[in-house]
C-alpha positions, 0 to 999 in steps of 0.5 A: 173040769167036768165037760162033755166037749172033752174028747176023753174025759177019762184022761183026765184027773182033777188038779191037786192044789190048796185052799186057804181062807178065812171064814166066819160063823153067825150063829142063828137063835136056832141052835142047829141051824147057822150061817158061814160066810168066807174069802177063799184062795183055790187051786183048780183045774186039768192034768191030762196024761197023754191025751190025743190032740189035733196034734199028737199025743201031749200031756198038758195041764190047766192051772186055775186060780180063784178066790171063791167067796160063799154063802154056807148055812150049815145045821147041826143034826142032834146025834148022841154018840158026838155030844161034845163034838159039833158035827155039822153038815153045810150047803150054799152056792159060793161066788168065785173070780179068776186070779190066773189062768194057765196052760203047761205042756212040758215044762211050757207054760203059756196064760189063757187069757182070752175064752176063760170066763172071770168069774166062777158061780157054784153050789158047795155040799159038805160035813165038817166037825168041829172039837171046840165045845171038847175045848180043841180050836180043831175042825175037820171039814170034807166038802165036794164044789160044783161050778155051774158056770162054764169055766171057757167060752164056747165050752161045756167045761165047768170045775168040780173038786173034793177038799179035805181041809182042816181048820184052827180056831183063833178067838177074836 
């Protein structure tokens, strides 16, 4: 999470968590441009170690999980050195719905139902390499996700995350 309301932004680290989902590509007649839509489960949040709170020094974590639905425009640039691979850059918006929100302090975990925004909107940018043209149904992707809506009411905390993923294509 990012935000100016944090007392010490350097005391927070991004939470590491899985992103799992399904997606579909739509190919236009104009080959270099495609559309990608999907539904993903993702975990986000922040982890703090020895941050100073109003009650003293404590370790705590914000544990958030979402269902995200991105709609991405993909572009395949003409890259000569990767003639058989499909290399794409992509960008677009996403909408997310919060499934759960907890704060963990030490061994104690509490739900955060009050003051949490149930929906999130943001943007995604990234790049991917696809091996289907070479007969390998594997995809490698790197993306940056930036939330545009506040995680909690009355704060300016925004979700942001870096994702490195490996995917497998199933033919239907």
